[in-house]
C-alpha positions in Angstrom: 24.0 -2.4 21.8 22.0 -4.8 19.0 21.5 -8.6 19.2 20.6 -8.6 15.7 21.0 -6.9 12.3 20.8 -3.1 12.2 19.6 -1.8 8.6 19.2 2.2 10.5 21.8 4.7 10.7 20.9 8.0 10.8 22.5 11.5 11.4 20.7 14.0 13.5 20.6 16.5 10.9 23.0 19.6 12.0 24.2 18.6 15.7 27.2 15.6 14.8 28.3 14.3 18.0 24.8 12.3 17.8 23.7 9.2 15.1 20.6 6.9 15.9 20.5 3.8 15.0 18.0 0.7 14.9 17.5 -2.7 13.8 15.3 -6.2 13.6 16.0 -6.4 17.5 13.3 -3.6 18.5 16.3 -1.6 19.7 16.6 2.1 18.8 19.6 4.3 20.1 20.6 7.8 20.5 24.7 7.4 20.6 27.0 10.4 21.9 29.9 8.7 18.6 32.3 11.5 20.9 32.3 9.7 23.6 31.5 6.6 22.9 28.5 6.2 24.9 24.3 5.7 24.9 22.2 8.5 25.4 18.8 7.7 25.1 17.3 3.8 24.5 14.5 2.7 23.9 13.0 -0.9 23.1 9.8 -1.7 20.7 8.3 -4.2 22.8 4.7 -5.1 21.3 2.3 -6.7 23.9 1.8 -10.4 23.1 3.6 -10.6 20.5 6.8 -9.9 21.1 9.8 -7.2 20.3 8.9 -5.7 16.4 11.7 -5.2 14.6 12.6 -1.7 13.2 13.3 -1.0 9.5 13.6 3.3 9.4 13.7 5.8 11.0 14.4 9.9 9.8 14.9 12.8 12.2 12.8 15.7 12.3 15.0 19.1 10.0 14.1 20.7 13.6 16.4 17.8 15.1 13.6 17.7 18.4 11.8 14.5 16.8 12.6 11.0 14.8 10.1 8.8 13.5 10.3 5.4 12.9 8.4 2.5 11.7 8.5 -1.6 12.5 7.2 -4.9 10.8 3.8 -4.6 12.6 2.6 -1.8 10.9 3.2 1.5 13.8 4.8 4.7 13.3 6.7 5.7 16.8 6.7 9.2 17.1 10.0 10.4 19.8 10.8 13.7 20.6 9.5 17.2 23.0 6.6 18.5 23.5 2.6 16.4 23.8 1.7 13.5 21.4 -1.7 15.0 21.3 -1.8 16.1 17.7 -0.3 12.1 16.7 -3.7 10.1 18.8 -6.3 10.7 15.5 -4.3 8.0 13.9 -4.6 4.3 14.4 -2.2 1.7 15.8 -1.4 -0.3 12.8 -1.9 1.8 9.1 -1.1 -0.4 6.8 -2.5 -0.4 2.0 -5.1 -2.5 1.2 -2.5 -2.7 -2.1 0.2 -3.7 -0.5 0.9 -7.0 -0.3 -0.8 -7.9 -3.6 1.1 -10.0 -6.2 2.1 -8.2 -9.6 3.1 -10.0 -12.9 4.4 -8.6 -16.8 1.8 -7.9 -19.6 3.7 -8.4 -23.2 5.7 -5.5 -23.0 7.1 -6.5 -19.8 5.4 -2.9 -18.0 4.2 -4.4 -14.3 0.2 -4.3 -14.0 -1.7 -5.0 -10.2 -2.6 -9.0 -10.7 -5.6 -8.3 -9.6 -7.1 -5.5 -12.3 -5.3 -4.9 -14.4 -4.3 -1.6 -14.1 -0.4 -0.2 -13.7 0.2 0.4 -10.2 0.1 4.0 -10.5 -3.2 4.6 -11.7 -5.2 2.3 -9.8 -7.7 4.5 -7.1 -6.0 5.6 -3.5 -5.7 2.7 -1.5 -7.7 1.8 1.2 -5.8 1.9 5.3 -6.2 -1.6 6.8 -4.8 -3.3 10.2 -2.2 -5.6 10.1 -4.8 -8.7 9.7 -5.4 -6.8 6.4 -9.3 -5.4 8.0 -10.6 -1.7 6.7 -10.0 1.1 9.4 -13.0 3.7 10.3 -14.1 5.8 7.3 -12.8 9.1 9.5 -9.6 7.4 8.8 -9.9 6.2 5.3 -10.1 9.7 4.3 -6.3 10.6 5.5 -5.1 8.9 2.2 -4.3 11.1 -0.1 -6.8 11.9 -3.3 -10.1 10.5 -0.7 -10.4 13.6 1.4 -13.4 15.1 0.0 -15.1 11.3 -0.7 -18.6 10.8 0.9 -19.0 8.0 3.4 -20.7 6.0 1.2 -17.3 6.1 -1.2 -15.1 5.3 1.4 -16.7 2.1 1.9 -13.9 -1.3 0.7 -15.9 -4.0 -0.8 -14.1 -7.2 0.8 -13.6 -10.8 -0.2 -12.5 -14.1 -0.1 -8.2 -14.0 -1.3 -6.2 -17.1 -0.5 -3.0 -16.6 0.4 0.0 -19.1 -0.8 0.1 -20.8 2.1 -3.7 -22.1 0.6 -5.7 -20.2 3.5 -8.6 -18.5 2.8 -8.7 -14.1 4.3 -11.2 -11.8 4.5 -9.3 -9.1 2.5 -9.9 -5.9 1.3 -10.6 -6.5 -3.1 -11.6 -2.8 -4.1 -14.3 -0.4 -3.6 -18.3 -0.2 -3.0 -20.3 1.9 -1.7 -23.6 0.3 -0.4 -25.9 1.5 -2.9 -24.0 0.0 -5.2 -24.5 -3.4 -3.2 -28.3 -3.3 -2.7 -28.8 -2.1 -6.3 -26.5 -4.8 -7.7 -24.8 -2.1 -9.8 -20.7 -2.5 -10.7 -19.2 -2.6 -7.9 -17.0 0.9 -9.2 -16.9 3.0 -12.0 -13.9 1.8 -12.6 -14.5 -1.6 -12.7 -17.3 -0.9 -15.6 -15.6 0.9 -17.7 -12.6 -2.3 -17.8 -15.5 -3.8 -19.0 -16.9 -2.0 -21.8 -13.4 -1.9 -22.9 -12.8 -5.4 -23.1 -16.3 -6.0 -24.8 -15.1 -3.6 -27.0 -11.8 -4.6 -27.8 -13.3 -8.6 -28.4 -16.4 -7.4 -30.9 -13.2 -6.1 -33.0 -11.6 -8.9 -32.7 -14.4 -11.2 -33.8 -15.0 -8.4 -37.1 -11.5 -8.4 -37.3 -11.6 -12.5 -38.1 -14.7 -12.4 -39.9 -13.2 -10.5 -42.3 -10.9 -11.9 -43.0 -12.0 -15.1 -43.8 -15.1 -13.8 -46.0 -11.8 -11.6 -47.9 -10.2 -12.1 -51.1 -8.1 -15.1 -51.0 -5.5 -14.4 -53.9 -4.1 -11.7 -51.5 -4.3 -8.7 -53.5 -7.2 -7.1 -50.8 -6.8 -4.1 -49.7 -4.8 -4.1 -46.8 -6.0 -3.4 -43.7 -4.8 -0.3 -40.8 -4.4 -2.4 -37.4 
């Protein structure tokens, strides 16, 4: 039934007859494997863009629903009952950090290139659409860690970033409140702490170098602790 690569094969939680398959051709099939027939078929057509490749899919524990994600950031939910509870979320949802480049430090640890932080220590990310535009504050509260944030803390800072193709696009680069922007304060407390720690380290390095240049020339001085 598929016309392109298939990376999703899911069995039903308890009905051994039922198998689900989905692939990069945008097709989702429900199979009856005892009869070798297709029970249901859905084609993930996106208006104005053709089909969206289906990347992953899982059944709910009760077997009454299944959910898929596609290449355009859509969450597709199938099942019995009313869809109204799911309509509170936008059509496209990405984290603004999803495609940010990573680097490795001198200890070979992974760091976020922009903030020089370990990814798991970074603040909760912002929700954006497929073009990197941030969603309204009511959606930002859906991100774990931002549930109780005030509105002014849910306004991301936008900046211009060069892509690998050399194109300059506007993207979310951090967190900044309106009041902070007007007063010319630090974009965030975390950024200020990082700058302060870096300044202290630079000062210690400079003091160490000065001490070493003014110390005993015969090498008999008291050893310093690093």
